[in-house]
N, C-alpha and C positions, 0 to 999 in steps of 0.2 A: 447385483449392482447396488451400491450404496450412494445415495444422492445427498449432497449437502447444499443448503441454500444460505447465502450470506445475508445476514441481518445487520443493518447499521443501527447500533444502539446509541452511539454518540456521534453526532456529526459536527466535528470540529475540523480543520485542514490546511493547503499550500499553492501560489501562482506568481507569474513573473511580474516584476516591477514595470509599470508603464510610466514613461517619462513624457512630459509635455511642457511646453513653454518655449522660450527663445534663448538663443546664445548670441553673445556679442564679444568681439575681440577689439582691443584698443592698444595701439603701440605706445610704449613708454619711452623714456629718454634712453639714449645710448649709454651703455656702460663704459667705464674708462678704457677697456681693451677693444672697444669697437663692436662688441656683440650687441645684437638687438633683442630686447625682451618684449613680450606682449602679455596681456591679461585676458582671461576668458571668464564669462559669466553664464550661468545657466539656471533657469527656474525649474524645479522638479516638483512633480505632483504624483502621489501614489494613485494607482488605478482604482476604478470603481469596484467595490466589493458587494454591491447589492445583488448581482446576478450570480448564478451557479457557474462553475467551471465545467465545461463539457469534457467528457472522457477523451483522452489523447491516445495516440497509437503507442502501445507498450514498447516499441522499438526505440523510443527516446527521440524520435525525429521532430516531435512537436506537431505532427499532422493529426487530423481528426481520426478517432478510433474507427477502424473499418468494421468492427463487430466480431463476435465469436460465434461460430456456427453451433457450438455446443451450449451457448448461453444467449440465444437470439433475442429474447425479450428484455434483456438487461440494457437499459439506456442511461445508467448512472443514477445517482441519488437525488440530484437536483438541489443539494444542500447549498445554502448561501451563508455568507459571513466571512470573517477574517481567517478562520482556521477550519478547514472542512475536509471530510472524506467525500470525494467526488464520484468514485466508482469502486465497486468491490465485486469480483467475479464470483458467480455461483460455480461450485466445483462438483463434478460428477466422478465418482470413484468406481472402478471395476475391480472385483476380487481377482488376483492373479497368482496367488500362491498360498499354500498351507503347509507349514513346516514347524516341527517342534512345538506343536500346540498353538501356534500363532497364525491367524489369518492376516494376510497383507493385501490391502486394496490400494491401488495407485490412481491418482487423479489422471483423467484422460484429456482435459483441455489444456493445451500448452500455450495458450494466449492469456493465461490467468494473471491478474494483477490487481493491486489496490492503488488507487490514485489519491494523493493527498495534496492540499494546497495551503500554503502559509502566506496570507496577504496582509499580515499585521505590520510588516516593515519595522519590527522592533528587534529581531534577532534573538528573541527570548528562548527559542528552542521548543521542542515538542517530543512526545513519545507516542509510538503506535503500539497498541495492545491488542491481543487476540484471546478470546475465550471460546473454545470449541464446546458446543453444548453436548449433553448426553444424547445418545442415539435412541430413537423410539421405533420399534417394529410396527409396520403398517398393518399387519394382520392381527397380532395379538397384543399390541401396545407394550411388549416387553422392552425394558430399558437396559442400556449398556452404558455404564458411567466410567469415571476415571480410574476406578480400581481394576477395570478390565480392558481399557482401551485408551489410546493416545494418538496424537497426530504428530508426524514428522514433516516439517515444511520442506525439507530437502535444501538444495542450493537456492538461495534467494539473493537479490541485490536491489539497490536503488539506482534508478536512472533519472537524470534530469529530463524533463519534457521540453525539448528545444534548448536554445542557448540560455546559459545562466552564468552569473559571476559568483554565485553563492557556493560555499563549500558543501560537500555532500553529507547527507545523513548517513548513519551506519547501521548495519544489521547487528542485532544483539543475540542471535541464536546461531548455532552451527547446523550443518546439514543433518545431523543425527540427534539434535535436541528433541526430546519427547515432551509434548505438551498434553498432559492428562485432560480428558474430557471434563468439562465443568470447572476448570481452573483458569484464571486469567494469567497471561504471561506477556512480558514485553518482547516484541519482535523487532523493533526498530527505534532509533532515537536520533534526533537532531540536537546536537549540543548548542550552547550559546553561540550566536553568530553564524549558525549554519542552517541549512534546510529552508531557505527562503525561496519562494516560487512554487512551481508545480512539480511533483515528483512521482515517479512510477516505482512501486514496490513489486518486482517481478516474482512470480511463483511458478513452479513446475515447468521451467523452460529447459532445464538440464536433464536429459534422459538418464544420465548416470546416477543422479541423486534426485529423483522426483519427489513430489509431495505424496505422502503415504498416510493411510489409516491402518493402525495395528490393533488387532482385536484378539483377546484371549478366546480361543475356539470354544472352550467350555461355557462361555457366556452366551453363545448363540443357541437359543433353545428351539428355533424353528427356521426353516429356509424362507426368507421373506426380505422385502426391501426395508432398509432402515434409513431414517432421515434425521437430520439435525441441522443446526445453524452454526455459522461461524460469526461470532459477535466481534466486530472490529471497532475499536475505540481509539480516538485521537485526543490526547490531553495536552494542555499547555504547561503542565507541571513536569519538571525534570526530577522530581523526588518521589 
């Protein structure tokens, strides 16, 4: 079994616009053809960004996250601010095949996700980056790096958490894109004017193309548990 723990190295992220104030409508004069027109006024105020955004159900319903039995102690990052990573799943991999010299281990928790919130209300966009660290053997400290191992995220997607009027972010990898250990890669992006509010980046939900760890068999010098971290970074730069 290979266990990964998610480490948030940059907490920047996404949440729904809160409207407050009053509305008023007043009738105007009749138009020449007899139609009636009215005017409407509304005062809008962005939501409070001083608190953290709680993890939401990865089904996109906007309900509270019920928890993951394979990741029970993970209650979110508690990050505050205008652009934040609110939650990132810890992934547990089980070796399930060895063929042509390659060990394949598949993630076992199918409720895996990363939650990001953009409460800037500017529409400037953002990028979600991932750096899978090298693996370290827990018995002899042997290391496996990007020359011998990579991660395939499999089928991934963005879901809005609850109702939204914002256009969706988009995934920037394919199901078979290989991310070498130790190298940063962009996995999602919200272009200008998109990605406002809270979003769920779903992982390992499609059993036909799951999240995988691929390791050169010759790099495994001893049977042992290997651990590493998934470093998720959210940046407000689109370049």
